[in-house]
A tleap script that builds the chain and sets N, CA, C and O, in Angstrom:
source leaprc.protein.ff14SB
mol = sequence {
  NMET TYR ILE LEU ILE ILE LEU LYS ASN GLU
  TYR VAL SER ASN ASN GLY SER PHE GLY HIE
  ILE LEU GLU ILE SER VAL GLY CYS ASN GLY
  LEU TYR LYS ASN LEU ILE LYS PHE LEU ASN
  LYS LEU GLU LYS ASN VAL LEU VAL THR ASP
  ILE TYR ALA SER SER ILE TYR LEU ASN GLU
  GLU HIE THR ASN VAL ASN ALA ASP LEU ASN
  ILE SER VAL TRP GLY ILE ASN CHIE
}
set mol.1.N position { 110.914 172.239 111.928 }
set mol.1.CA position { 111.955 171.297 112.285 }
set mol.1.C position { 111.323 169.933 112.544 }
set mol.1.O position { 110.225 169.829 113.090 }
set mol.2.N position { 112.027 168.920 112.148 }
set mol.2.CA position { 111.575 167.557 112.333 }
set mol.2.C position { 112.626 166.773 113.087 }
set mol.2.O position { 113.821 166.992 112.887 }
set mol.3.N position { 112.213 165.883 113.933 }
set mol.3.CA position { 113.134 165.018 114.662 }
set mol.3.C position { 113.003 163.616 114.092 }
set mol.3.O position { 111.918 163.034 114.091 }
set mol.4.N position { 114.105 163.083 113.613 }
set mol.4.CA position { 114.124 161.722 113.099 }
set mol.4.C position { 114.283 160.775 114.277 }
set mol.4.O position { 115.278 160.843 114.998 }
set mol.5.N position { 113.319 159.898 114.478 }
set mol.5.CA position { 113.330 158.975 115.603 }
set mol.5.C position { 113.980 157.658 115.228 }
set mol.5.O position { 114.770 157.110 115.996 }
set mol.6.N position { 113.652 157.151 114.058 }
set mol.6.CA position { 114.209 155.869 113.619 }
set mol.6.C position { 114.330 155.870 112.100 }
set mol.6.O position { 113.493 156.432 111.393 }
set mol.7.N position { 115.380 155.237 111.622 }
set mol.7.CA position { 115.585 155.083 110.191 }
set mol.7.C position { 116.175 153.700 109.964 }
set mol.7.O position { 117.261 153.395 110.455 }
set mol.8.N position { 115.459 152.863 109.219 }
set mol.8.CA position { 115.933 151.514 108.902 }
set mol.8.C position { 115.844 151.316 107.408 }
set mol.8.O position { 114.953 151.857 106.753 }
set mol.9.N position { 116.768 150.540 106.868 }
set mol.9.CA position { 116.677 150.206 105.452 }
set mol.9.C position { 117.041 148.752 105.254 }
set mol.9.O position { 117.757 148.157 106.059 }
set mol.10.N position { 116.536 148.191 104.170 }
set mol.10.CA position { 116.791 146.792 103.857 }
set mol.10.C position { 116.812 146.618 102.343 }
set mol.10.O position { 115.871 147.005 101.651 }
set mol.11.N position { 117.892 146.036 101.839 }
set mol.11.CA position { 117.991 145.730 100.419 }
set mol.11.C position { 117.061 144.563 100.120 }
set mol.11.O position { 117.009 143.591 100.873 }
set mol.12.N position { 116.335 144.664 99.030 }
set mol.12.CA position { 115.398 143.619 98.625 }
set mol.12.C position { 115.973 142.923 97.405 }
set mol.12.O position { 116.183 143.547 96.364 }
set mol.13.N position { 116.224 141.636 97.536 }
set mol.13.CA position { 116.732 140.855 96.409 }
set mol.13.C position { 115.577 140.560 95.471 }
set mol.13.O position { 114.586 139.942 95.861 }
set mol.14.N position { 115.711 140.998 94.253 }
set mol.14.CA position { 114.656 140.834 93.265 }
set mol.14.C position { 115.255 140.107 92.061 }
set mol.14.O position { 116.231 140.580 91.478 }
set mol.15.N position { 114.688 138.977 91.687 }
set mol.15.CA position { 115.213 138.191 90.578 }
set mol.15.C position { 114.927 138.816 89.220 }
set mol.15.O position { 115.594 138.485 88.239 }
set mol.16.N position { 113.960 139.701 89.145 }
set mol.16.CA position { 113.634 140.350 87.881 }
set mol.16.C position { 114.599 141.490 87.590 }
set mol.16.O position { 115.440 141.832 88.422 }
set mol.17.N position { 114.472 142.068 86.415 }
set mol.17.CA position { 115.365 143.160 86.049 }
set mol.17.C position { 114.896 144.506 86.604 }
set mol.17.O position { 115.690 145.439 86.728 }
set mol.18.N position { 113.609 144.606 86.936 }
set mol.18.CA position { 113.073 145.851 87.487 }
set mol.18.C position { 112.156 145.525 88.650 }
set mol.18.O position { 111.382 144.570 88.580 }
set mol.19.N position { 112.231 146.296 89.708 }
set mol.19.CA position { 111.363 146.091 90.859 }
set mol.19.C position { 111.833 146.928 92.026 }
set mol.19.O position { 112.776 147.710 91.903 }
set mol.20.N position { 111.169 146.762 93.166 }
set mol.20.CA position { 111.648 147.550 94.298 }
set mol.20.C position { 112.887 146.873 94.862 }
set mol.20.O position { 112.921 145.659 95.064 }
set mol.21.N position { 113.901 147.692 95.112 }
set mol.21.CA position { 115.210 147.177 95.519 }
set mol.21.C position { 115.616 147.617 96.915 }
set mol.21.O position { 116.589 147.109 97.471 }
set mol.22.N position { 114.866 148.569 97.488 }
set mol.22.CA position { 115.212 149.069 98.812 }
set mol.22.C position { 113.941 149.414 99.555 }
set mol.22.O position { 113.059 150.082 99.015 }
set mol.23.N position { 113.843 148.955 100.806 }
set mol.23.CA position { 112.719 149.329 101.660 }
set mol.23.C position { 113.267 150.160 102.808 }
set mol.23.O position { 114.254 149.790 103.444 }
set mol.24.N position { 112.611 151.291 103.063 }
set mol.24.CA position { 113.055 152.223 104.093 }
set mol.24.C position { 111.899 152.453 105.055 }
set mol.24.O position { 110.765 152.685 104.637 }
set mol.25.N position { 112.201 152.385 106.358 }
set mol.25.CA position { 111.232 152.723 107.393 }
set mol.25.C position { 111.708 153.985 108.090 }
set mol.25.O position { 112.865 154.080 108.499 }
set mol.26.N position { 110.809 154.955 108.223 }
set mol.26.CA position { 111.149 156.237 108.845 }
set mol.26.C position { 110.151 156.501 109.956 }
set mol.26.O position { 108.942 156.395 109.750 }
set mol.27.N position { 110.654 156.845 111.131 }
set mol.27.CA position { 109.830 157.311 112.238 }
set mol.27.C position { 110.283 158.708 112.593 }
set mol.27.O position { 111.474 158.938 112.798 }
set mol.28.N position { 109.344 159.656 112.672 }
set mol.28.CA position { 109.735 161.033 112.950 }
set mol.28.C position { 108.654 161.760 113.735 }
set mol.28.O position { 107.531 161.278 113.882 }
set mol.29.N position { 109.027 162.936 114.236 }
set mol.29.CA position { 108.141 163.753 115.052 }
set mol.29.C position { 108.353 165.205 114.658 }
set mol.29.O position { 109.493 165.645 114.514 }
set mol.30.N position { 107.274 165.954 114.482 }
set mol.30.CA position { 107.402 167.371 114.135 }
set mol.30.C position { 106.064 167.978 113.791 }
set mol.30.O position { 105.012 167.413 114.090 }
set mol.31.N position { 106.114 169.139 113.156 }
set mol.31.CA position { 104.900 169.829 112.754 }
set mol.31.C position { 104.249 169.132 111.560 }
set mol.31.O position { 104.936 168.606 110.684 }
set mol.32.N position { 102.937 169.137 111.539 }
set mol.32.CA position { 102.190 168.483 110.464 }
set mol.32.C position { 102.568 169.046 109.088 }
set mol.32.O position { 102.771 168.293 108.136 }
set mol.33.N position { 102.662 170.379 108.997 }
set mol.33.CA position { 102.965 170.987 107.701 }
set mol.33.C position { 104.342 170.561 107.191 }
set mol.33.O position { 104.537 170.434 105.982 }
set mol.34.N position { 105.294 170.340 108.092 }
set mol.34.CA position { 106.614 169.874 107.674 }
set mol.34.C position { 106.566 168.427 107.195 }
set mol.34.O position { 107.267 168.057 106.253 }
set mol.35.N position { 105.746 167.619 107.838 }
set mol.35.CA position { 105.578 166.236 107.396 }
set mol.35.C position { 105.009 166.195 105.977 }
set mol.35.O position { 105.477 165.425 105.138 }
set mol.36.N position { 104.012 167.014 105.717 }
set mol.36.CA position { 103.401 167.057 104.396 }
set mol.36.C position { 104.416 167.526 103.354 }
set mol.36.O position { 104.433 167.008 102.238 }
set mol.37.N position { 105.254 168.490 103.698 }
set mol.37.CA position { 106.310 168.932 102.776 }
set mol.37.C position { 107.270 167.780 102.476 }
set mol.37.O position { 107.681 167.593 101.331 }
set mol.38.N position { 107.624 167.013 103.504 }
set mol.38.CA position { 108.514 165.871 103.328 }
set mol.38.C position { 107.888 164.821 102.418 }
set mol.38.O position { 108.549 164.314 101.512 }
set mol.39.N position { 106.622 164.492 102.651 }
set mol.39.CA position { 105.917 163.515 101.815 }
set mol.39.C position { 105.847 164.002 100.364 }
set mol.39.O position { 106.014 163.208 99.438 }
set mol.40.N position { 105.606 165.278 100.165 }
set mol.40.CA position { 105.543 165.842 98.823 }
set mol.40.C position { 106.894 165.722 98.120 }
set mol.40.O position { 106.943 165.400 96.933 }
set mol.41.N position { 107.986 165.976 98.834 }
set mol.41.CA position { 109.313 165.843 98.240 }
set mol.41.C position { 109.616 164.397 97.884 }
set mol.41.O position { 110.258 164.126 96.870 }
set mol.42.N position { 109.157 163.468 98.712 }
set mol.42.CA position { 109.340 162.056 98.374 }
set mol.42.C position { 108.614 161.706 97.078 }
set mol.42.O position { 109.160 161.009 96.222 }
set mol.43.N position { 107.401 162.183 96.942 }
set mol.43.CA position { 106.603 161.875 95.761 }
set mol.43.C position { 107.175 162.506 94.497 }
set mol.43.O position { 106.985 161.972 93.404 }
set mol.44.N position { 107.874 163.636 94.628 }
set mol.44.CA position { 108.441 164.325 93.472 }
set mol.44.C position { 109.914 163.988 93.261 }
set mol.44.O position { 110.575 164.604 92.425 }
set mol.45.N position { 110.426 163.031 93.998 }
set mol.45.CA position { 111.815 162.621 93.931 }
set mol.45.C position { 112.144 162.085 92.539 }
set mol.45.O position { 111.278 161.524 91.869 }
set mol.46.N position { 113.400 162.257 92.101 }
set mol.46.CA position { 113.802 161.719 90.796 }
set mol.46.C position { 113.873 160.195 90.829 }
set mol.46.O position { 113.734 159.551 89.789 }
set mol.47.N position { 114.086 159.610 92.002 }
set mol.47.CA position { 114.013 158.158 92.138 }
set mol.47.C position { 112.548 157.741 92.109 }
set mol.47.O position { 111.669 158.534 92.449 }
set mol.48.N position { 112.284 156.523 91.713 }
set mol.48.CA position { 110.914 156.019 91.744 }
set mol.48.C position { 110.662 155.503 93.154 }
set mol.48.O position { 111.156 154.442 93.538 }
set mol.49.N position { 109.895 156.260 93.915 }
set mol.49.CA position { 109.604 155.902 95.301 }
set mol.49.C position { 108.118 155.655 95.478 }
set mol.49.O position { 107.288 156.187 94.741 }
set mol.50.N position { 107.802 154.842 96.462 }
set mol.50.CA position { 106.420 154.492 96.759 }
set mol.50.C position { 106.243 154.491 98.267 }
set mol.50.O position { 106.921 153.738 98.967 }
set mol.51.N position { 105.351 155.314 98.774 }
set mol.51.CA position { 104.997 155.278 100.191 }
set mol.51.C position { 103.879 154.247 100.299 }
set mol.51.O position { 102.724 154.533 99.983 }
set mol.52.N position { 104.235 153.044 100.749 }
set mol.52.CA position { 103.250 151.959 100.718 }
set mol.52.C position { 102.535 151.753 102.044 }
set mol.52.O position { 101.584 150.974 102.112 }
set mol.53.N position { 102.965 152.425 103.085 }
set mol.53.CA position { 102.247 152.372 104.363 }
set mol.53.C position { 102.625 153.604 105.173 }
set mol.53.O position { 103.774 154.046 105.149 }
set mol.54.N position { 101.656 154.151 105.886 }
set mol.54.CA position { 101.938 155.305 106.736 }
set mol.54.C position { 100.963 155.339 107.902 }
set mol.54.O position { 99.819 154.895 107.809 }
set mol.55.N position { 101.458 155.877 108.987 }
set mol.55.CA position { 100.627 156.096 110.165 }
set mol.55.C position { 101.023 157.454 110.729 }
set mol.55.O position { 102.179 157.673 111.092 }
set mol.56.N position { 100.056 158.362 110.801 }
set mol.56.CA position { 100.309 159.714 111.290 }
set mol.56.C position { 99.349 159.955 112.451 }
set mol.56.O position { 98.139 159.770 112.319 }
set mol.57.N position { 99.900 160.367 113.585 }
set mol.57.CA position { 99.078 160.542 114.772 }
set mol.57.C position { 99.678 161.618 115.670 }
set mol.57.O position { 100.876 161.891 115.592 }
set mol.58.N position { 98.855 162.233 116.523 }
set mol.58.CA position { 99.315 163.253 117.459 }
set mol.58.C position { 100.221 162.644 118.516 }
set mol.58.O position { 100.020 161.507 118.944 }
set mol.59.N position { 101.227 163.417 118.934 }
set mol.59.CA position { 102.051 162.944 120.048 }
set mol.59.C position { 101.279 163.096 121.356 }
set mol.59.O position { 100.167 163.625 121.368 }
set mol.60.N position { 101.862 162.637 122.442 }
set mol.60.CA position { 101.162 162.632 123.734 }
set mol.60.C position { 100.795 164.027 124.221 }
set mol.60.O position { 99.784 164.193 124.903 }
set mol.61.N position { 101.598 165.035 123.882 }
set mol.61.CA position { 101.334 166.412 124.318 }
set mol.61.C position { 100.370 167.142 123.385 }
set mol.61.O position { 99.977 168.274 123.664 }
set mol.62.N position { 99.987 166.501 122.278 }
set mol.62.CA position { 99.106 167.089 121.262 }
set mol.62.C position { 99.689 168.373 120.675 }
set mol.62.O position { 98.948 169.299 120.346 }
set mol.63.N position { 101.021 168.429 120.544 }
set mol.63.CA position { 101.678 169.601 119.988 }
set mol.63.C position { 102.251 169.342 118.604 }
set mol.63.O position { 102.331 170.257 117.785 }
set mol.64.N position { 102.641 168.137 118.341 }
set mol.64.CA position { 103.230 167.733 117.063 }
set mol.64.C position { 102.591 166.431 116.611 }
set mol.64.O position { 101.740 165.867 117.299 }
set mol.65.N position { 103.011 165.966 115.455 }
set mol.65.CA position { 102.570 164.662 114.993 }
set mol.65.C position { 103.758 163.704 114.950 }
set mol.65.O position { 104.895 164.103 114.702 }
set mol.66.N position { 103.467 162.455 115.194 }
set mol.66.CA position { 104.424 161.377 114.981 }
set mol.66.C position { 104.036 160.711 113.671 }
set mol.66.O position { 102.855 160.619 113.337 }
set mol.67.N position { 105.028 160.254 112.939 }
set mol.67.CA position { 104.749 159.585 111.677 }
set mol.67.C position { 105.633 158.362 111.543 }
set mol.67.O position { 106.833 158.412 111.811 }
set mol.68.N position { 105.031 157.274 111.128 }
set mol.68.CA position { 105.749 156.056 110.773 }
set mol.68.C position { 105.480 155.833 109.293 }
set mol.68.O position { 104.334 155.658 108.879 }
set mol.69.N position { 106.555 155.841 108.494 }
set mol.69.CA position { 106.413 155.731 107.050 }
set mol.69.C position { 107.195 154.530 106.541 }
set mol.69.O position { 108.308 154.271 106.997 }
set mol.70.N position { 106.622 153.807 105.610 }
set mol.70.CA position { 107.306 152.714 104.922 }
set mol.70.C position { 107.395 153.092 103.453 }
set mol.70.O position { 106.385 153.342 102.795 }
set mol.71.N position { 108.618 153.128 102.956 }
set mol.71.CA position { 108.888 153.612 101.611 }
set mol.71.C position { 109.662 152.546 100.848 }
set mol.71.O position { 110.572 151.925 101.397 }
set mol.72.N position { 109.309 152.333 99.599 }
set mol.72.CA position { 110.106 151.448 98.753 }
set mol.72.C position { 110.685 152.279 97.615 }
set mol.72.O position { 110.043 153.188 97.089 }
set mol.73.N position { 111.913 151.938 97.255 }
set mol.73.CA position { 112.594 152.580 96.136 }
set mol.73.C position { 112.718 151.540 95.034 }
set mol.73.O position { 113.167 150.420 95.276 }
set mol.74.N position { 112.326 151.906 93.842 }
set mol.74.CA position { 112.326 150.999 92.710 }
set mol.74.C position { 113.519 151.290 91.817 }
set mol.74.O position { 114.011 152.417 91.757 }
set mol.75.N position { 113.968 150.267 91.133 }
set mol.75.CA position { 115.097 150.473 90.242 }
set mol.75.C position { 115.374 149.239 89.397 }
set mol.75.O position { 114.605 148.278 89.373 }
set mol.76.N position { 116.492 149.308 88.716 }
set mol.76.CA position { 116.913 148.232 87.824 }
set mol.76.C position { 118.026 147.448 88.489 }
set mol.76.O position { 118.995 148.030 88.977 }
set mol.77.N position { 117.894 146.134 88.511 }
set mol.77.CA position { 118.947 145.256 89.031 }
set mol.77.C position { 119.895 144.887 87.914 }
set mol.77.O position { 119.475 144.626 86.787 }
set mol.78.N position { 121.185 144.867 88.237 }
set mol.78.CA position { 122.200 144.472 87.231 }
set mol.78.C position { 122.787 143.155 87.613 }
set mol.78.O position { 123.655 142.638 86.911 }
savepdb mol mol.pdb
quit
């Protein structure tokens, strides 16, 4: 099980026809193996996604990990 702590998104205006169009920030807490499963699903997503920054660290009780992830989604602008 994972606890979602924060989720933010921001549309990115891109003048070109292709580029990253959405930036997502995710903060979560849970078991390390579940975090790795989540990261793997992001990488295998049908959307073109890029994890461009991440910070993974133990929580204060040293029982779970906290993760801060920055993800961009790429696509075509119309």
